[in-house]
C-alpha positions as CSV (number, residue, x, y, z in Angstrom):
1,M,1.2,-26.4,6.9
2,D,3.9,-25.5,4.5
3,R,4.3,-21.7,4.8
4,S,6.6,-21.6,1.7
5,K,3.8,-22.9,-0.5
6,R,3.3,-20.6,-3.5
7,L,-0.3,-19.4,-3.8
8,S,0.7,-17.4,-7.0
9,T,3.8,-16.5,-8.9
10,H,5.0,-13.9,-6.3
11,F,3.1,-14.7,-3.1
12,T,3.4,-17.5,-0.5
13,L,1.1,-18.8,2.1
14,G,3.6,-17.5,4.7
15,E,3.1,-13.9,3.5
16,M,-0.7,-14.3,3.6
17,I,-0.7,-15.4,7.3
18,K,2.3,-13.5,8.7
19,S,1.5,-11.3,11.7
20,G,4.0,-9.5,14.0
21,T,1.3,-9.4,16.7
22,A,0.7,-13.2,16.4
23,A,4.4,-13.8,16.7
24,R,4.9,-11.6,19.7
25,K,1.8,-12.9,21.5
26,G,2.2,-16.6,20.6
27,I,-1.1,-16.7,18.7
28,D,-1.5,-19.5,16.1
29,N,-2.5,-17.8,12.9
30,T,-2.7,-21.0,10.8
31,P,-5.8,-21.0,8.5
32,P,-8.0,-24.0,8.1
33,E,-7.1,-25.9,5.0
34,A,-10.5,-25.0,3.5
35,L,-9.5,-21.4,3.3
36,I,-6.4,-21.9,1.2
37,P,-8.4,-21.6,-2.1
38,K,-9.7,-18.3,-0.9
39,L,-6.3,-17.0,-0.1
40,T,-5.0,-18.3,-3.4
41,L,-7.8,-16.3,-5.2
42,L,-6.7,-13.1,-3.4
43,C,-3.2,-13.7,-4.6
44,T,-4.1,-14.5,-8.2
45,R,-6.9,-12.0,-8.7
46,I,-5.8,-9.0,-6.5
47,L,-2.1,-9.2,-5.5
48,E,-0.6,-10.5,-8.8
49,P,-2.4,-7.9,-11.0
50,I,-1.1,-5.1,-8.6
51,R,2.4,-6.5,-8.8
52,Q,2.3,-6.8,-12.6
53,H,0.9,-3.3,-13.0
54,Y,3.4,-1.5,-10.7
55,G,6.3,-3.8,-11.2
56,I,7.3,-3.3,-7.5
57,P,7.8,-6.2,-5.1
58,F,5.7,-6.0,-2.0
59,A,4.3,-8.2,0.8
60,P,0.7,-7.8,2.0
61,N,0.3,-6.0,5.4
62,S,-2.3,-8.4,6.5
63,G,-4.1,-11.3,4.9
64,Y,-5.7,-14.1,6.9
65,R,-6.3,-13.5,10.6
66,S,-7.5,-16.1,13.1
67,E,-10.4,-15.1,15.3
68,V,-8.1,-14.8,18.3
69,L,-5.7,-12.6,16.4
70,N,-8.5,-10.5,15.0
71,Q,-9.9,-9.9,18.5
72,T,-6.4,-9.1,19.8
73,I,-5.9,-6.3,17.3
74,G,-9.4,-5.0,17.7
75,G,-10.6,-6.0,14.3
76,S,-14.2,-6.1,13.3
77,S,-16.2,-9.1,14.4
78,K,-17.3,-9.4,10.8
79,S,-13.8,-9.1,9.3
80,Q,-13.4,-10.8,6.0
81,H,-9.7,-11.4,7.0
82,C,-11.0,-14.3,9.2
83,K,-12.7,-15.8,6.2
84,G,-9.6,-15.7,4.0
85,E,-11.4,-13.1,1.8
86,A,-9.4,-9.9,2.5
87,V,-6.0,-8.4,2.2
88,D,-4.4,-5.1,3.3
89,V,-1.9,-3.6,0.9
90,E,0.6,-0.8,0.5
91,I,3.1,-0.5,-2.4
92,P,6.5,1.3,-1.6
93,G,6.6,4.6,-3.4
94,I,3.0,4.6,-4.5
95,S,0.3,6.8,-2.9
96,N,-2.4,4.6,-1.3
97,Y,-5.0,6.9,-2.8
98,Q,-3.6,6.2,-6.3
99,L,-3.4,2.5,-5.5
100,A,-7.0,2.5,-4.5
101,L,-8.0,4.3,-7.7
102,W,-6.2,1.8,-9.8
103,I,-7.8,-1.2,-8.0
104,R,-11.3,0.4,-8.3
105,D,-10.9,1.0,-12.0
106,N,-9.2,-2.3,-13.0
107,L,-10.0,-5.2,-10.6
108,E,-13.1,-7.1,-9.6
109,F,-13.6,-7.0,-5.8
110,D,-16.2,-7.3,-3.0
111,Q,-15.0,-4.3,-0.9
112,L,-12.3,-1.7,-1.5
113,I,-11.5,0.5,1.5
114,L,-9.0,3.3,1.6
115,E,-8.2,3.2,5.3
116,C,-6.7,6.0,7.5
117,Y,-5.4,7.9,4.5
118,Q,-4.5,11.6,5.1
119,S,-4.5,14.0,2.2
120,G,-1.0,15.4,1.7
121,D,0.6,12.3,3.1
122,P,0.7,9.8,0.2
123,G,2.1,7.0,2.4
124,S,-0.5,7.2,5.1
125,G,-3.0,4.5,5.6
126,W,-3.4,1.3,3.6
127,V,-5.8,-0.2,1.1
128,H,-8.1,-3.0,2.2
129,V,-9.5,-5.3,-0.6
130,S,-11.8,-8.2,-0.3
131,L,-12.9,-10.8,-2.9
132,K,-15.5,-13.5,-2.7
133,Q,-15.1,-16.9,-4.5
134,N,-18.5,-16.5,-6.1
135,A,-18.1,-13.5,-8.4
136,S,-21.9,-12.8,-8.2
137,D,-21.5,-12.2,-4.5
138,N,-19.0,-9.4,-4.9
139,R,-20.6,-6.0,-4.0
140,S,-18.0,-3.7,-5.7
141,Q,-18.4,-1.5,-2.7
142,V,-15.9,1.4,-2.5
143,L,-15.4,3.2,0.8
144,T,-13.0,5.5,2.7
145,Y,-12.4,5.0,6.4
146,S,-11.1,8.0,8.3
147,N,-11.7,9.6,11.7
148,R,-13.5,6.5,12.8
149,Q,-16.2,6.9,10.0
150,Y,-16.9,5.3,6.7
151,H,-17.6,7.4,3.7
152,Q,-18.9,6.3,0.3
153,G,-16.3,6.4,-2.5
154,L,-12.6,7.3,-2.4
155,V,-12.2,10.5,-0.4
156,R,-8.9,12.4,-0.2
């Protein structure tokens, strides 16, 4: 599979499947070909609008995860990362809370989760965004995950 393949103007397949853990542990994190359209949708409908709005280059923290990689890092057994439907994002110099607010107010999504954010530390945590191919399946669910608990909405 060609990792240099562009899924959108600014994002490649390699960026969507890159994993330091997979590299260190020799885990194959190559997605099935059938998931490439889903990863492309994440790039065009989530990552590109973020890049265009902020004008700051960034690479996703985590996109696709193989089942083995997901288990290795302790990810949820229901993780949308394994389905090619989720991406974790941080933008250099932008508060993750502010990023989550912008996504909530401007993009279509299935799930938006502000994860491990600590008030007073704008760079803490990250933003998880999922998107389903069929727009009618998107739940528009907004959550904050902190102290091992999920809370409705974006909580500082």
